[in-house]
C-alpha positions as CSV (number, residue, x, y, z in Angstrom):
1,M,-32.9,13.2,-54.1
2,K,-30.9,16.4,-54.4
3,T,-33.1,18.0,-51.7
4,K,-32.6,15.1,-49.3
5,F,-28.8,15.2,-49.9
6,F,-28.8,19.0,-49.4
7,I,-30.7,18.7,-46.1
8,I,-28.4,16.0,-44.8
9,A,-25.4,18.1,-45.8
10,A,-26.9,21.3,-44.2
11,L,-27.6,19.4,-41.0
12,S,-24.1,17.9,-40.9
13,I,-22.6,21.4,-41.2
14,S,-25.1,22.9,-38.7
15,V,-24.3,20.1,-36.1
16,L,-20.6,20.7,-36.6
17,L,-20.8,24.4,-36.3
18,S,-23.2,24.4,-33.3
19,S,-21.0,21.9,-31.5
20,C,-18.0,24.0,-32.0
21,G,-19.8,27.1,-30.8
22,S,-18.8,29.1,-33.9
23,M,-21.6,31.6,-33.8
24,G,-20.6,34.9,-32.3
25,S,-22.6,36.9,-29.9
26,A,-23.9,40.4,-30.3
27,S,-22.3,43.2,-28.4
28,S,-24.0,45.9,-26.4
29,S,-23.0,48.9,-24.4
30,S,-25.5,48.1,-21.7
31,S,-23.4,47.2,-18.6
32,A,-26.4,45.9,-16.8
33,L,-27.0,43.2,-19.4
34,S,-23.3,42.4,-20.2
35,S,-22.3,42.0,-16.6
36,T,-23.8,38.5,-16.4
37,S,-21.6,35.6,-17.4
38,S,-23.4,32.5,-16.3
39,A,-24.0,29.5,-18.6
40,Q,-27.7,30.5,-18.9
41,F,-26.8,34.0,-19.9
42,T,-24.6,32.6,-22.6
43,A,-27.4,30.2,-23.7
44,G,-29.8,33.1,-23.8
45,Q,-27.3,35.2,-25.8
46,N,-26.9,32.3,-28.3
47,A,-30.7,32.0,-28.5
48,G,-31.0,35.7,-29.1
49,T,-28.4,35.7,-31.8
50,A,-30.1,32.7,-33.4
51,L,-33.6,34.4,-33.3
52,R,-32.1,37.6,-34.8
53,N,-30.6,35.6,-37.6
54,L,-33.7,33.7,-38.3
55,Y,-35.9,36.8,-38.1
56,T,-33.7,38.7,-40.5
57,Q,-34.0,35.8,-43.0
58,Y,-37.7,35.5,-42.3
59,K,-38.3,39.2,-43.0
60,A,-36.3,39.1,-46.2
61,S,-38.1,36.1,-47.8
62,G,-41.4,36.0,-45.9
63,K,-41.0,32.4,-44.7
64,F,-38.5,30.2,-42.9
65,D,-36.1,28.7,-45.4
66,Y,-34.9,25.3,-44.0
67,T,-32.6,24.8,-47.0
68,N,-30.5,27.7,-45.8
69,M,-27.5,26.2,-43.9
70,N,-27.2,29.3,-41.7
71,N,-30.8,29.0,-40.7
72,M,-30.3,25.3,-39.7
73,V,-27.3,26.4,-37.6
74,S,-29.5,28.9,-35.9
75,V,-32.3,26.4,-35.4
76,M,-29.9,24.0,-33.7
77,Q,-28.7,26.7,-31.4
78,L,-32.3,27.6,-30.6
79,I,-33.2,24.0,-29.8
80,A,-30.2,23.7,-27.6
81,A,-31.0,26.9,-25.7
82,A,-34.7,25.9,-25.4
83,Q,-33.7,22.6,-23.9
84,S,-31.3,24.2,-21.5
85,I,-33.9,26.6,-20.0
86,K,-37.2,24.7,-20.4
87,D,-37.3,23.5,-16.8
88,A,-36.3,26.8,-15.1
89,G,-39.0,28.7,-13.2
90,K,-39.6,32.4,-14.1
91,N,-38.3,33.6,-10.8
92,T,-35.0,31.7,-10.9
93,T,-31.6,33.2,-11.5
94,A,-31.1,30.9,-14.4
95,Y,-34.3,32.2,-16.1
96,K,-33.4,35.8,-15.4
97,D,-29.9,35.3,-16.8
98,F,-31.2,33.6,-19.9
99,S,-33.7,36.5,-20.4
100,K,-30.9,39.1,-20.2
101,G,-28.7,37.1,-22.6
102,L,-31.7,36.7,-25.0
103,I,-32.3,40.4,-25.1
104,L,-28.6,41.2,-25.6
105,G,-28.1,38.5,-28.2
106,S,-31.1,39.5,-30.2
107,V,-29.9,43.1,-30.3
108,N,-33.2,44.2,-28.7
109,L,-35.4,42.3,-31.1
110,V,-36.5,40.7,-27.9
111,T,-37.3,43.2,-25.2
112,T,-37.9,43.0,-21.5
113,S,-41.7,43.2,-22.2
114,T,-41.6,40.4,-24.8
115,A,-38.9,38.1,-23.3
116,D,-41.3,36.0,-21.3
117,N,-43.6,35.3,-24.3
118,I,-40.6,34.5,-26.5
119,I,-39.0,32.2,-23.9
120,S,-42.4,30.5,-23.4
121,A,-42.9,30.0,-27.2
122,V,-39.4,28.8,-27.8
123,T,-39.4,26.3,-24.9
124,S,-42.9,25.0,-25.6
125,Q,-42.3,24.6,-29.3
126,L,-38.7,23.6,-29.5
127,G,-37.8,22.5,-26.0
128,N,-38.9,18.9,-26.6
129,V,-37.7,18.5,-30.2
130,D,-35.6,15.4,-30.6
131,A,-32.5,17.0,-32.0
132,S,-30.7,13.7,-32.1
133,S,-32.6,12.7,-35.3
134,L,-31.3,15.9,-36.9
135,Q,-27.8,15.2,-35.7
136,N,-27.9,11.5,-36.7
137,A,-29.0,12.4,-40.2
138,A,-25.5,13.6,-40.9
139,S,-24.2,10.1,-40.6
140,T,-27.3,7.9,-41.3
141,A,-29.1,8.4,-44.6
142,S,-31.8,5.9,-43.8
143,K,-33.4,8.3,-41.3
144,T,-34.0,10.9,-44.1
145,A,-37.8,10.6,-44.1
146,T,-38.1,11.0,-40.4
147,T,-35.6,13.9,-40.5
148,V,-37.5,15.7,-43.2
149,N,-40.7,15.4,-41.2
150,N,-38.9,16.6,-38.1
151,I,-37.5,19.6,-40.1
152,A,-41.0,20.5,-41.3
153,T,-42.2,20.4,-37.7
154,V,-39.3,22.7,-36.7
155,A,-39.9,25.0,-39.6
156,N,-43.6,25.4,-38.6
157,S,-42.5,26.1,-35.0
158,V,-39.9,28.7,-36.2
159,N,-42.6,30.4,-38.5
160,S,-44.9,30.5,-35.4
161,I,-42.2,32.1,-33.3
162,M,-41.3,34.6,-36.0
163,G,-44.9,35.7,-36.0
164,L,-44.5,36.9,-32.4
165,F,-42.4,39.8,-33.6
166,N,-44.9,42.3,-34.8
167,K,-42.4,44.5,-36.6
């Protein structure tokens, strides 16, 4: 029961924080990357920051910790970013802007040579996640079982994505 309550509380906070856009973005001296200011660049930058945060935690503990509220905030940002770019073709301006933002936000954890694989993995594994069940869990305790299963699915996806970084 404590775990379910903690998950609901963590999701509530993550939804609140992600909707307020409280996560900062990484800075870089690269003028080529920072000159873009489109919505997709910002989404990519948020995704990169989220990936960096998740990867840092993943490396420290060896697994994705879905009980960590910061991780859940990052996951919600990653889901939102994946959903915003999932339908863009590789040769579109939106995709290119997202890729540039992803590299900048991840502080080069994602590189130009790995960006396509990371975007593909994120969009295929998280682009169709029903985040509404995660958001609704904050106000509806009866959906806890569905939410826990949804979180486990997301956790497996994040573990899979973290495995793409061979560092």
